[in-house]
All heavy atoms as a GROMACS GRO file, in nm:
protein
  567
    1MET      N    1 -14.558   5.573  -9.701
    1MET     CA    2 -14.546   5.428  -9.673
    1MET      C    3 -14.434   5.371  -9.742
    1MET      O    4 -14.406   5.385  -9.860
    1MET     CB    5 -14.689   5.373  -9.712
    1MET     CG    6 -14.689   5.232  -9.691
    1MET     SD    7 -14.850   5.149  -9.710
    1MET     CE    8 -14.897   5.176  -9.881
    2ALA      N    9 -14.370   5.290  -9.667
    2ALA     CA   10 -14.241   5.223  -9.726
    2ALA      C   11 -14.290   5.086  -9.786
    2ALA      O   12 -14.371   5.019  -9.722
    2ALA     CB   13 -14.131   5.202  -9.629
    3LEU      N   14 -14.227   5.053  -9.885
    3LEU     CA   15 -14.249   4.916  -9.956
    3LEU      C   16 -14.137   4.821  -9.896
    3LEU      O   17 -14.025   4.857  -9.885
    3LEU     CB   18 -14.244   4.932 -10.114
    3LEU     CG   19 -14.356   5.015 -10.179
    3LEU    CD1   20 -14.324   5.020 -10.314
    3LEU    CD2   21 -14.490   4.960 -10.154
    4VAL      N   22 -14.181   4.701  -9.890
    4VAL     CA   23 -14.087   4.589  -9.837
    4VAL      C   24 -14.042   4.519  -9.965
    4VAL      O   25 -14.133   4.476 -10.047
    4VAL     CB   26 -14.163   4.490  -9.739
    4VAL    CG1   27 -14.068   4.388  -9.706
    4VAL    CG2   28 -14.205   4.568  -9.622
    5ASN      N   29 -13.919   4.518  -9.983
    5ASN     CA   30 -13.856   4.434 -10.089
    5ASN      C   31 -13.837   4.288 -10.041
    5ASN      O   32 -13.744   4.265  -9.956
    5ASN     CB   33 -13.724   4.486 -10.136
    5ASN     CG   34 -13.756   4.632 -10.198
    5ASN    OD1   35 -13.864   4.650 -10.263
    5ASN    ND2   36 -13.661   4.711 -10.191
    6ASN      N   37 -13.923   4.196 -10.095
    6ASN     CA   38 -13.886   4.053 -10.058
    6ASN      C   39 -13.832   3.987 -10.170
    6ASN      O   40 -13.852   4.002 -10.293
    6ASN     CB   41 -14.035   3.988 -10.043
    6ASN     CG   42 -14.100   4.025  -9.917
    6ASN    OD1   43 -14.037   4.084  -9.820
    6ASN    ND2   44 -14.226   4.022  -9.916
    7ARG      N   45 -13.737   3.896 -10.143
    7ARG     CA   46 -13.672   3.822 -10.233
    7ARG      C   47 -13.716   3.672 -10.213
    7ARG      O   48 -13.712   3.616 -10.111
    7ARG     CB   49 -13.526   3.831 -10.203
    7ARG     CG   50 -13.439   3.757 -10.312
    7ARG     CD   51 -13.291   3.769 -10.284
    7ARG     NE   52 -13.222   3.662 -10.340
    7ARG     CZ   53 -13.116   3.597 -10.297
    7ARG    NH1   54 -13.065   3.657 -10.184
    7ARG    NH2   55 -13.065   3.492 -10.348
    8ALA      N   56 -13.758   3.624 -10.313
    8ALA     CA   57 -13.812   3.474 -10.321
    8ALA      C   58 -13.721   3.388 -10.402
    8ALA      O   59 -13.688   3.431 -10.522
    8ALA     CB   60 -13.957   3.476 -10.383
    9ASP      N   61 -13.675   3.289 -10.341
    9ASP     CA   62 -13.589   3.193 -10.411
    9ASP      C   63 -13.667   3.074 -10.446
    9ASP      O   64 -13.749   3.022 -10.361
    9ASP     CB   65 -13.471   3.154 -10.317
    9ASP     CG   66 -13.371   3.264 -10.296
    9ASP    OD1   67 -13.351   3.345 -10.395
    9ASP    OD2   68 -13.309   3.274 -10.182
   10VAL      N   69 -13.656   3.023 -10.571
   10VAL     CA   70 -13.720   2.894 -10.604
   10VAL      C   71 -13.635   2.781 -10.549
   10VAL      O   72 -13.512   2.790 -10.529
   10VAL     CB   73 -13.741   2.891 -10.760
   10VAL    CG1   74 -13.826   2.998 -10.809
   10VAL    CG2   75 -13.606   2.898 -10.831
   11PRO      N   76 -13.701   2.671 -10.523
   11PRO     CA   77 -13.634   2.544 -10.458
   11PRO      C   78 -13.524   2.487 -10.543
   11PRO      O   79 -13.418   2.445 -10.504
   11PRO     CB   80 -13.734   2.457 -10.425
   11PRO     CG   81 -13.862   2.503 -10.474
   11PRO     CD   82 -13.849   2.642 -10.530
   12VAL      N   83 -13.545   2.490 -10.678
   12VAL     CA   84 -13.454   2.419 -10.767
   12VAL      C   85 -13.429   2.522 -10.881
   12VAL      O   86 -13.526   2.580 -10.936
   12VAL     CB   87 -13.521   2.292 -10.831
   12VAL    CG1   88 -13.420   2.231 -10.926
   12VAL    CG2   89 -13.538   2.192 -10.719
   13THR      N   90 -13.294   2.542 -10.907
   13THR     CA   91 -13.246   2.610 -11.023
   13THR      C   92 -13.177   2.528 -11.115
   13THR      O   93 -13.096   2.439 -11.078
   13THR     CB   94 -13.174   2.745 -10.978
   13THR    OG1   95 -13.066   2.710 -10.908
   13THR    CG2   96 -13.263   2.838 -10.903
   14ILE      N   97 -13.194   2.568 -11.257
   14ILE     CA   98 -13.111   2.505 -11.354
   14ILE      C   99 -13.018   2.609 -11.424
   14ILE      O  100 -13.052   2.718 -11.460
   14ILE     CB  101 -13.207   2.433 -11.464
   14ILE    CG1  102 -13.321   2.351 -11.408
   14ILE    CG2  103 -13.124   2.370 -11.567
   14ILE    CD1  104 -13.271   2.220 -11.343
   15ASN      N  105 -12.884   2.577 -11.420
   15ASN     CA  106 -12.781   2.661 -11.481
   15ASN      C  107 -12.799   2.629 -11.628
   15ASN      O  108 -12.730   2.522 -11.667
   15ASN     CB  109 -12.652   2.651 -11.417
   15ASN     CG  110 -12.554   2.738 -11.469
   15ASN    OD1  111 -12.570   2.796 -11.587
   15ASN    ND2  112 -12.450   2.759 -11.401
   16GLU      N  113 -12.857   2.708 -11.716
   16GLU     CA  114 -12.854   2.678 -11.853
   16GLU      C  115 -12.727   2.656 -11.925
   16GLU      O  116 -12.698   2.586 -12.020
   16GLU     CB  117 -12.934   2.770 -11.929
   16GLU     CG  118 -13.076   2.746 -11.941
   16GLU     CD  119 -13.168   2.810 -12.046
   16GLU    OE1  120 -13.108   2.844 -12.142
   16GLU    OE2  121 -13.286   2.843 -12.022
   17SER      N  122 -12.624   2.726 -11.882
   17SER     CA  123 -12.499   2.728 -11.933
   17SER      C  124 -12.424   2.588 -11.918
   17SER      O  125 -12.340   2.543 -11.994
   17SER     CB  126 -12.402   2.842 -11.887
   17SER     OG  127 -12.364   2.814 -11.753
   18LYS      N  128 -12.465   2.518 -11.806
   18LYS     CA  129 -12.410   2.383 -11.780
   18LYS      C  130 -12.511   2.278 -11.833
   18LYS      O  131 -12.462   2.164 -11.848
   18LYS     CB  132 -12.398   2.369 -11.623
   18LYS     CG  133 -12.287   2.446 -11.572
   18LYS     CD  134 -12.285   2.420 -11.415
   18LYS     CE  135 -12.176   2.496 -11.341
   18LYS     NZ  136 -12.177   2.455 -11.197
   19CYS      N  137 -12.624   2.304 -11.865
   19CYS     CA  138 -12.736   2.205 -11.902
   19CYS      C  139 -12.689   2.158 -12.047
   19CYS      O  140 -12.666   2.246 -12.133
   19CYS     CB  141 -12.866   2.277 -11.906
   19CYS     SG  142 -13.003   2.160 -11.920
   20ILE      N  143 -12.689   2.027 -12.063
   20ILE     CA  144 -12.661   1.964 -12.190
   20ILE      C  145 -12.788   1.977 -12.272
   20ILE      O  146 -12.906   1.944 -12.244
   20ILE     CB  147 -12.628   1.814 -12.168
   20ILE    CG1  148 -12.495   1.810 -12.092
   20ILE    CG2  149 -12.607   1.756 -12.314
   20ILE    CD1  150 -12.464   1.668 -12.053
   21ASP      N  151 -12.777   2.026 -12.406
   21ASP     CA  152 -12.890   2.035 -12.492
   21ASP      C  153 -12.966   1.908 -12.524
   21ASP      O  154 -12.888   1.806 -12.558
   21ASP     CB  155 -12.834   2.090 -12.627
   21ASP     CG  156 -12.938   2.132 -12.721
   21ASP    OD1  157 -13.048   2.171 -12.676
   21ASP    OD2  158 -12.921   2.129 -12.850
   22GLY      N  159 -13.084   1.898 -12.483
   22GLY     CA  160 -13.158   1.783 -12.506
   22GLY      C  161 -13.158   1.674 -12.398
   22GLY      O  162 -13.220   1.572 -12.396
   23CYS      N  163 -13.072   1.684 -12.292
   23CYS     CA  164 -13.060   1.594 -12.187
   23CYS      C  165 -13.198   1.600 -12.093
   23CYS      O  166 -13.242   1.710 -12.064
   23CYS     CB  167 -12.947   1.630 -12.094
   23CYS     SG  168 -12.936   1.532 -11.942
   24ARG      N  169 -13.246   1.489 -12.063
   24ARG     CA  170 -13.379   1.477 -11.990
   24ARG      C  171 -13.362   1.407 -11.855
   24ARG      O  172 -13.460   1.365 -11.799
   24ARG     CB  173 -13.481   1.405 -12.073
   24ARG     CG  174 -13.514   1.474 -12.203
   24ARG     CD  175 -13.634   1.394 -12.266
   24ARG     NE  176 -13.733   1.392 -12.173
   24ARG     CZ  177 -13.838   1.452 -12.153
   24ARG    NH1  178 -13.846   1.574 -12.226
   24ARG    NH2  179 -13.940   1.437 -12.070
   25LEU      N  180 -13.244   1.379 -11.805
   25LEU     CA  181 -13.228   1.299 -11.692
   25LEU      C  182 -13.304   1.367 -11.565
   25LEU      O  183 -13.381   1.296 -11.501
   25LEU     CB  184 -13.078   1.287 -11.659
   25LEU     CG  185 -13.004   1.191 -11.745
   25LEU    CD1  186 -12.853   1.198 -11.705
   25LEU    CD2  187 -13.060   1.054 -11.731
   26CYS      N  188 -13.283   1.489 -11.536
   26CYS     CA  189 -13.351   1.551 -11.434
   26CYS      C  190 -13.502   1.555 -11.442
   26CYS      O  191 -13.582   1.537 -11.353
   26CYS     CB  192 -13.284   1.693 -11.396
   26CYS     SG  193 -13.314   1.819 -11.530
   27VAL      N  194 -13.556   1.586 -11.562
   27VAL     CA  195 -13.685   1.592 -11.593
   27VAL      C  196 -13.756   1.456 -11.577
   27VAL      O  197 -13.861   1.435 -11.507
   27VAL     CB  198 -13.716   1.636 -11.732
   27VAL    CG1  199 -13.862   1.640 -11.777
   27VAL    CG2  200 -13.670   1.785 -11.750
   28ASP      N  201 -13.693   1.346 -11.621
   28ASP     CA  202 -13.743   1.209 -11.612
   28ASP      C  203 -13.742   1.164 -11.468
   28ASP      O  204 -13.827   1.079 -11.427
   28ASP     CB  205 -13.662   1.114 -11.700
   28ASP     CG  206 -13.692   1.144 -11.843
   28ASP    OD1  207 -13.784   1.207 -11.869
   28ASP    OD2  208 -13.603   1.101 -11.919
   29MET      N  209 -13.653   1.209 -11.384
   29MET     CA  210 -13.639   1.171 -11.242
   29MET      C  211 -13.735   1.249 -11.144
   29MET      O  212 -13.746   1.197 -11.038
   29MET     CB  213 -13.500   1.182 -11.195
   29MET     CG  214 -13.395   1.089 -11.261
   29MET     SD  215 -13.430   0.920 -11.263
   29MET     CE  216 -13.446   0.881 -11.081
   30CYS      N  217 -13.786   1.354 -11.181
   30CYS     CA  218 -13.868   1.443 -11.094
   30CYS      C  219 -14.021   1.367 -11.080
   30CYS      O  220 -14.093   1.370 -11.171
   30CYS     CB  221 -13.889   1.585 -11.153
   30CYS     SG  222 -13.979   1.689 -11.046
   31PRO      N  223 -14.046   1.331 -10.969
   31PRO     CA  224 -14.170   1.261 -10.928
   31PRO      C  225 -14.283   1.354 -10.934
   31PRO      O  226 -14.395   1.325 -10.946
   31PRO     CB  227 -14.162   1.190 -10.799
   31PRO     CG  228 -14.049   1.262 -10.724
   31PRO     CD  229 -13.956   1.325 -10.840
   32LEU      N  230 -14.263   1.494 -10.917
   32LEU     CA  231 -14.367   1.585 -10.896
   32LEU      C  232 -14.382   1.648 -11.040
   32LEU      O  233 -14.462   1.746 -11.054
   32LEU     CB  234 -14.334   1.693 -10.790
   32LEU     CG  235 -14.315   1.637 -10.658
   32LEU    CD1  236 -14.276   1.754 -10.566
   32LEU    CD2  237 -14.457   1.598 -10.610
   33ASP      N  238 -14.313   1.626 -11.145
   33ASP     CA  239 -14.312   1.683 -11.272
   33ASP      C  240 -14.298   1.838 -11.266
   33ASP      O  241 -14.362   1.909 -11.328
   33ASP     CB  242 -14.446   1.655 -11.348
   33ASP     CG  243 -14.448   1.512 -11.376
   33ASP    OD1  244 -14.338   1.444 -11.407
   33ASP    OD2  245 -14.565   1.457 -11.380
   34SER      N  246 -14.203   1.867 -11.173
   34SER     CA  247 -14.170   2.021 -11.158
   34SER      C  248 -14.075   2.068 -11.260
   34SER      O  249 -14.084   2.200 -11.294
   34SER     CB  250 -14.122   2.048 -11.027
   34SER     OG  251 -14.200   2.018 -10.919
   35LEU      N  252 -14.005   1.982 -11.327
   35LEU     CA  253 -13.910   2.021 -11.434
   35LEU      C  254 -13.966   1.986 -11.567
   35LEU      O  255 -14.055   1.887 -11.582
   35LEU     CB  256 -13.774   1.950 -11.402
   35LEU     CG  257 -13.714   1.975 -11.272
   35LEU    CD1  258 -13.588   1.886 -11.253
   35LEU    CD2  259 -13.665   2.117 -11.259
   36ALA      N  260 -13.925   2.072 -11.669
   36ALA     CA  261 -13.960   2.046 -11.804
   36ALA      C  262 -13.853   2.088 -11.904
   36ALA      O  263 -13.756   2.152 -11.854
   36ALA     CB  264 -14.092   2.125 -11.828
   37ILE      N  265 -13.872   2.063 -12.028
   37ILE     CA  266 -13.773   2.096 -12.127
   37ILE      C  267 -13.831   2.225 -12.193
   37ILE      O  268 -13.942   2.230 -12.249
   37ILE     CB  269 -13.753   1.991 -12.229
   37ILE    CG1  270 -13.690   1.863 -12.156
   37ILE    CG2  271 -13.667   2.036 -12.344
   37ILE    CD1  272 -13.546   1.894 -12.117
   38ASN      N  273 -13.762   2.331 -12.201
   38ASN     CA  274 -13.790   2.448 -12.268
   38ASN      C  275 -13.780   2.424 -12.429
   38ASN      O  276 -13.678   2.389 -12.475
   38ASN     CB  277 -13.698   2.568 -12.238
   38ASN     CG  278 -13.732   2.689 -12.282
   38ASN    OD1  279 -13.806   2.706 -12.388
   38ASN    ND2  280 -13.701   2.812 -12.224
   39PRO      N  281 -13.891   2.440 -12.496
   39PRO     CA  282 -13.904   2.414 -12.636
   39PRO      C  283 -13.807   2.508 -12.723
   39PRO      O  284 -13.769   2.469 -12.825
   39PRO     CB  285 -14.042   2.429 -12.685
   39PRO     CG  286 -14.107   2.498 -12.574
   39PRO     CD  287 -14.032   2.472 -12.451
   40ASP      N  288 -13.782   2.626 -12.669
   40ASP     CA  289 -13.706   2.721 -12.745
   40ASP      C  290 -13.558   2.695 -12.727
   40ASP      O  291 -13.479   2.708 -12.815
   40ASP     CB  292 -13.738   2.871 -12.681
   40ASP     CG  293 -13.865   2.917 -12.714
   40ASP    OD1  294 -13.935   2.861 -12.817
   40ASP    OD2  295 -13.918   2.987 -12.638
   41THR      N  296 -13.507   2.648 -12.608
   41THR     CA  297 -13.364   2.636 -12.584
   41THR      C  298 -13.321   2.477 -12.580
   41THR      O  299 -13.209   2.455 -12.594
   41THR     CB  300 -13.322   2.698 -12.448
   41THR    OG1  301 -13.398   2.629 -12.344
   41THR    CG2  302 -13.353   2.840 -12.443
   42ASN      N  303 -13.430   2.388 -12.574
   42ASN     CA  304 -13.413   2.243 -12.554
   42ASN      C  305 -13.334   2.209 -12.436
   42ASN      O  306 -13.259   2.112 -12.429
   42ASN     CB  307 -13.348   2.188 -12.695
   42ASN     CG  308 -13.375   2.039 -12.698
   42ASN    OD1  309 -13.481   1.990 -12.650
   42ASN    ND2  310 -13.297   1.978 -12.771
   43LYS      N  311 -13.356   2.287 -12.324
   43LYS     CA  312 -13.278   2.263 -12.204
   43LYS      C  313 -13.378   2.266 -12.080
   43LYS      O  314 -13.492   2.318 -12.093
   43LYS     CB  315 -13.177   2.376 -12.163
   43LYS     CG  316 -13.068   2.377 -12.272
   43LYS     CD  317 -12.959   2.465 -12.258
   43LYS     CE  318 -12.840   2.445 -12.351
   43LYS     NZ  319 -12.730   2.519 -12.324
   44ALA      N  320 -13.346   2.205 -11.984
   44ALA     CA  321 -13.441   2.192 -11.855
   44ALA      C  322 -13.450   2.319 -11.792
   44ALA      O  323 -13.374   2.407 -11.793
   44ALA     CB  324 -13.390   2.091 -11.769
   45TYR      N  325 -13.579   2.338 -11.722
   45TYR     CA  326 -13.616   2.442 -11.637
   45TYR      C  327 -13.724   2.408 -11.543
   45TYR      O  328 -13.785   2.311 -11.565
   45TYR     CB  329 -13.649   2.575 -11.724
   45TYR     CG  330 -13.790   2.563 -11.782
   45TYR    CD1  331 -13.900   2.633 -11.724
   45TYR    CD2  332 -13.826   2.492 -11.889
   45TYR    CE1  333 -14.030   2.620 -11.764
   45TYR    CE2  334 -13.955   2.469 -11.942
   45TYR     CZ  335 -14.052   2.544 -11.882
   45TYR     OH  336 -14.181   2.537 -11.937
   46MET      N  337 -13.730   2.480 -11.434
   46MET     CA  338 -13.840   2.455 -11.320
   46MET      C  339 -13.969   2.525 -11.378
   46MET      O  340 -13.965   2.644 -11.365
   46MET     CB  341 -13.789   2.491 -11.199
   46MET     CG  342 -13.881   2.458 -11.084
   46MET     SD  343 -13.803   2.418 -10.936
   46MET     CE  344 -13.943   2.358 -10.846
   47HIS      N  345 -14.072   2.456 -11.433
   47HIS     CA  346 -14.190   2.517 -11.469
   47HIS      C  347 -14.289   2.541 -11.367
   47HIS      O  348 -14.387   2.616 -11.390
   47HIS     CB  349 -14.241   2.447 -11.596
   47HIS     CG  350 -14.317   2.326 -11.573
   47HIS    ND1  351 -14.456   2.317 -11.561
   47HIS    CD2  352 -14.265   2.200 -11.545
   47HIS    CE1  353 -14.474   2.183 -11.541
   47HIS    NE2  354 -14.380   2.121 -11.526
   48VAL      N  355 -14.285   2.471 -11.259
   48VAL     CA  356 -14.380   2.499 -11.137
   48VAL      C  357 -14.293   2.503 -11.013
   48VAL      O  358 -14.191   2.433 -10.997
   48VAL     CB  359 -14.483   2.402 -11.129
   48VAL    CG1  360 -14.588   2.405 -11.245
   48VAL    CG2  361 -14.437   2.251 -11.115
   49ASP      N  362 -14.334   2.575 -10.916
   49ASP     CA  363 -14.266   2.590 -10.782
   49ASP      C  364 -14.319   2.490 -10.687
   49ASP      O  365 -14.369   2.534 -10.586
   49ASP     CB  366 -14.265   2.726 -10.745
   49ASP     CG  367 -14.181   2.766 -10.634
   49ASP    OD1  368 -14.085   2.678 -10.594
   49ASP    OD2  369 -14.187   2.850 -10.553
   50GLU      N  370 -14.312   2.364 -10.709
   50GLU     CA  371 -14.360   2.270 -10.604
   50GLU      C  372 -14.259   2.157 -10.582
   50GLU      O  373 -14.295   2.039 -10.565
   50GLU     CB  374 -14.485   2.201 -10.658
   50GLU     CG  375 -14.595   2.297 -10.682
   50GLU     CD  376 -14.731   2.232 -10.713
   50GLU    OE1  377 -14.732   2.102 -10.693
   50GLU    OE2  378 -14.828   2.290 -10.748
   51CYS      N  379 -14.144   2.190 -10.552
   51CYS     CA  380 -14.048   2.095 -10.521
   51CYS      C  381 -14.038   2.064 -10.368
   51CYS      O  382 -14.040   2.152 -10.279
   51CYS     CB  383 -13.914   2.152 -10.558
   51CYS     SG  384 -13.767   2.030 -10.513
   52TRP      N  385 -14.034   1.934 -10.328
   52TRP     CA  386 -14.029   1.898 -10.190
   52TRP      C  387 -13.883   1.846 -10.167
   52TRP      O  388 -13.868   1.782 -10.070
   52TRP     CB  389 -14.127   1.786 -10.167
   52TRP     CG  390 -14.263   1.825 -10.190
   52TRP    CD1  391 -14.314   1.957 -10.189
   52TRP    CD2  392 -14.378   1.741 -10.197
   52TRP    NE1  393 -14.462   1.955 -10.208
   52TRP    CE2  394 -14.488   1.823 -10.195
   52TRP    CE3  395 -14.394   1.607 -10.189
   52TRP    CZ2  396 -14.620   1.775 -10.224
   52TRP    CZ3  397 -14.518   1.558 -10.210
   52TRP    CH2  398 -14.629   1.638 -10.225
   53TYR      N  399 -13.786   1.855 -10.256
   53TYR     CA  400 -13.658   1.807 -10.247
   53TYR      C  401 -13.648   1.664 -10.216
   53TYR      O  402 -13.628   1.617 -10.106
   53TYR     CB  403 -13.582   1.890 -10.138
   53TYR     CG  404 -13.429   1.841 -10.137
   53TYR    CD1  405 -13.354   1.856 -10.247
   53TYR    CD2  406 -13.379   1.768 -10.038
   53TYR    CE1  407 -13.223   1.809 -10.245
   53TYR    CE2  408 -13.253   1.711 -10.036
   53TYR     CZ  409 -13.180   1.741 -10.153
   53TYR     OH  410 -13.057   1.689 -10.148
   54CYS      N  411 -13.667   1.592 -10.324
   54CYS     CA  412 -13.640   1.445 -10.319
   54CYS      C  413 -13.501   1.409 -10.354
   54CYS      O  414 -13.439   1.313 -10.315
   54CYS     CB  415 -13.737   1.373 -10.395
   54CYS     SG  416 -13.746   1.420 -10.580
   55GLY      N  417 -13.438   1.492 -10.435
   55GLY     CA  418 -13.297   1.494 -10.469
   55GLY      C  419 -13.252   1.420 -10.598
   55GLY      O  420 -13.140   1.439 -10.648
   56PRO      N  421 -13.337   1.339 -10.655
   56PRO     CA  422 -13.282   1.274 -10.782
   56PRO      C  423 -13.248   1.358 -10.899
   56PRO      O  424 -13.156   1.326 -10.961
   56PRO     CB  425 -13.406   1.178 -10.822
   56PRO     CG  426 -13.478   1.157 -10.705
   56PRO     CD  427 -13.461   1.280 -10.615
   57CYS      N  428 -13.320   1.477 -10.910
   57CYS     CA  429 -13.278   1.561 -11.018
   57CYS      C  430 -13.131   1.609 -10.997
   57CYS      O  431 -13.058   1.605 -11.109
   57CYS     CB  432 -13.368   1.677 -11.018
   57CYS     SG  433 -13.384   1.777 -10.877
   58ALA      N  434 -13.090   1.648 -10.880
   58ALA     CA  435 -12.971   1.691 -10.874
   58ALA      C  436 -12.858   1.572 -10.878
   58ALA      O  437 -12.742   1.588 -10.921
   58ALA     CB  438 -12.935   1.769 -10.746
   59ALA      N  439 -12.890   1.470 -10.825
   59ALA     CA  440 -12.803   1.341 -10.813
   59ALA      C  441 -12.788   1.285 -10.956
   59ALA      O  442 -12.677   1.240 -10.979
   59ALA     CB  443 -12.869   1.236 -10.722
   60ARG      N  444 -12.870   1.296 -11.052
   60ARG     CA  445 -12.863   1.245 -11.178
   60ARG      C  446 -12.800   1.338 -11.274
   60ARG      O  447 -12.761   1.291 -11.394
   60ARG     CB  448 -13.003   1.201 -11.225
   60ARG     CG  449 -13.066   1.083 -11.150
   60ARG     CD  450 -12.971   0.959 -11.167
   60ARG     NE  451 -12.965   0.903 -11.303
   60ARG     CZ  452 -13.021   0.797 -11.345
   60ARG    NH1  453 -13.095   0.726 -11.276
   60ARG    NH2  454 -13.012   0.772 -11.482
   61CYS      N  455 -12.793   1.475 -11.236
   61CYS     CA  456 -12.732   1.562 -11.346
   61CYS      C  457 -12.588   1.541 -11.364
   61CYS      O  458 -12.500   1.551 -11.273
   61CYS     CB  459 -12.760   1.706 -11.297
   61CYS     SG  460 -12.696   1.825 -11.419
   62PRO      N  461 -12.537   1.500 -11.486
   62PRO     CA  462 -12.404   1.475 -11.507
   62PRO      C  463 -12.311   1.600 -11.504
   62PRO      O  464 -12.187   1.586 -11.489
   62PRO     CB  465 -12.394   1.412 -11.646
   62PRO     CG  466 -12.515   1.469 -11.716
   62PRO     CD  467 -12.623   1.492 -11.606
   63THR      N  468 -12.370   1.719 -11.514
   63THR     CA  469 -12.285   1.838 -11.517
   63THR      C  470 -12.299   1.922 -11.398
   63THR      O  471 -12.231   2.027 -11.398
   63THR     CB  472 -12.324   1.930 -11.645
   63THR    OG1  473 -12.455   1.963 -11.627
   63THR    CG2  474 -12.301   1.845 -11.781
   64GLY      N  475 -12.380   1.895 -11.305
   64GLY     CA  476 -12.397   1.986 -11.188
   64GLY      C  477 -12.484   2.105 -11.220
   64GLY      O  478 -12.478   2.206 -11.146
   65ALA      N  479 -12.564   2.108 -11.318
   65ALA     CA  480 -12.647   2.218 -11.358
   65ALA      C  481 -12.755   2.244 -11.260
   65ALA      O  482 -12.815   2.349 -11.259
   65ALA     CB  483 -12.698   2.200 -11.503
   66VAL      N  484 -12.797   2.135 -11.182
   66VAL     CA  485 -12.913   2.159 -11.091
   66VAL      C  486 -12.876   2.192 -10.956
   66VAL      O  487 -12.778   2.127 -10.895
   66VAL     CB  488 -12.989   2.026 -11.088
   66VAL    CG1  489 -13.112   2.035 -10.992
   66VAL    CG2  490 -13.041   1.973 -11.224
   67THR      N  491 -12.924   2.297 -10.896
   67THR     CA  492 -12.886   2.350 -10.769
   67THR      C  493 -13.018   2.347 -10.676
   67THR      O  494 -13.115   2.391 -10.723
   67THR     CB  495 -12.839   2.493 -10.769
   67THR    OG1  496 -12.730   2.495 -10.861
   67THR    CG2  497 -12.788   2.550 -10.635
   68ILE      N  498 -12.999   2.285 -10.565
   68ILE     CA  499 -13.109   2.281 -10.455
   68ILE      C  500 -13.091   2.401 -10.369
   68ILE      O  501 -12.998   2.412 -10.304
   68ILE     CB  502 -13.106   2.149 -10.391
   68ILE    CG1  503 -13.108   2.026 -10.483
   68ILE    CG2  504 -13.228   2.142 -10.296
   68ILE    CD1  505 -13.244   2.013 -10.577
   69ASN      N  506 -13.196   2.478 -10.357
   69ASN     CA  507 -13.203   2.591 -10.257
   69ASN      C  508 -13.309   2.570 -10.159
   69ASN      O  509 -13.398   2.656 -10.149
   69ASN     CB  510 -13.230   2.727 -10.337
   69ASN     CG  511 -13.111   2.753 -10.437
   69ASN    OD1  512 -13.005   2.744 -10.412
   69ASN    ND2  513 -13.160   2.800 -10.556
   70MET      N  514 -13.277   2.475 -10.062
   70MET     CA  515 -13.378   2.451  -9.949
   70MET      C  516 -13.301   2.457  -9.829
   70MET      O  517 -13.191   2.405  -9.810
   70MET     CB  518 -13.460   2.329  -9.998
   70MET     CG  519 -13.542   2.332 -10.113
   70MET     SD  520 -13.669   2.230 -10.135
   70MET     CE  521 -13.772   2.248  -9.992
   71PRO      N  522 -13.376   2.494  -9.716
   71PRO     CA  523 -13.316   2.490  -9.584
   71PRO      C  524 -13.279   2.345  -9.544
   71PRO      O  525 -13.338   2.253  -9.586
   71PRO     CB  526 -13.423   2.547  -9.498
   71PRO     CG  527 -13.521   2.625  -9.582
   71PRO     CD  528 -13.506   2.554  -9.720
   72TYR      N  529 -13.168   2.340  -9.469
   72TYR     CA  530 -13.111   2.220  -9.423
   72TYR      C  531 -13.212   2.128  -9.365
   72TYR      O  532 -13.216   2.007  -9.377
   72TYR     CB  533 -13.000   2.243  -9.326
   72TYR     CG  534 -12.940   2.114  -9.280
   72TYR    CD1  535 -12.854   2.030  -9.366
   72TYR    CD2  536 -12.968   2.068  -9.141
   72TYR    CE1  537 -12.804   1.911  -9.314
   72TYR    CE2  538 -12.911   1.946  -9.101
   72TYR     CZ  539 -12.826   1.868  -9.186
   72TYR     OH  540 -12.764   1.758  -9.126
   73LEU      N  541 -13.302   2.179  -9.274
   73LEU     CA  542 -13.398   2.084  -9.203
   73LEU      C  543 -13.503   2.038  -9.296
   73LEU      O  544 -13.560   1.925  -9.259
   73LEU     CB  545 -13.482   2.177  -9.099
   73LEU     CG  546 -13.388   2.235  -8.989
   73LEU    CD1  547 -13.466   2.323  -8.890
   73LEU    CD2  548 -13.324   2.116  -8.918
   74LEU      N  549 -13.521   2.079  -9.411
   74LEU     CA  550 -13.615   2.018  -9.515
   74LEU      C  551 -13.558   1.912  -9.587
   74LEU      O  552 -13.629   1.827  -9.648
   74LEU     CB  553 -13.680   2.119  -9.606
   74LEU     CG  554 -13.763   2.226  -9.543
   74LEU    CD1  555 -13.809   2.327  -9.647
   74LEU    CD2  556 -13.877   2.177  -9.466
   75ARG      N  557 -13.425   1.899  -9.589
   75ARG     CA  558 -13.362   1.799  -9.665
   75ARG      C  559 -13.365   1.665  -9.615
   75ARG      O  560 -13.366   1.586  -9.561
   75ARG     CB  561 -13.218   1.834  -9.704
   75ARG     CG  562 -13.201   1.945  -9.795
   75ARG     CD  563 -13.061   1.975  -9.816
   75ARG     NE  564 -13.051   2.097  -9.898
   75ARG     CZ  565 -12.929   2.134  -9.958
   75ARG    NH1  566 -12.834   2.057  -9.946
   75ARG    NH2  567 -12.936   2.242 -10.025
   0.00000   0.00000   0.00000
C-alpha cells in the first residue's frame, strides 16, 4: 500500500527574520486572534489555523514579514 504525501499550507506565515522584536501591529489587527506573540522569541506567529484573510495583518506589517497563502478566489 502506497502512502500519499500531502502538503498543507497555513493561510498566514510570519517570516521571523523580518519580524521586529516586540512589534504587535499584526497581532492587534487580527479580528480572529489567529496571531500571537511567541514568549520565547518575542515575535509574532500564527497560533491557530483559522484565517479568513481579512488582510489587515499583512497591510499593517512595516517589514513585509506577513505572507498570505490563500487562493485568489477567497481574497
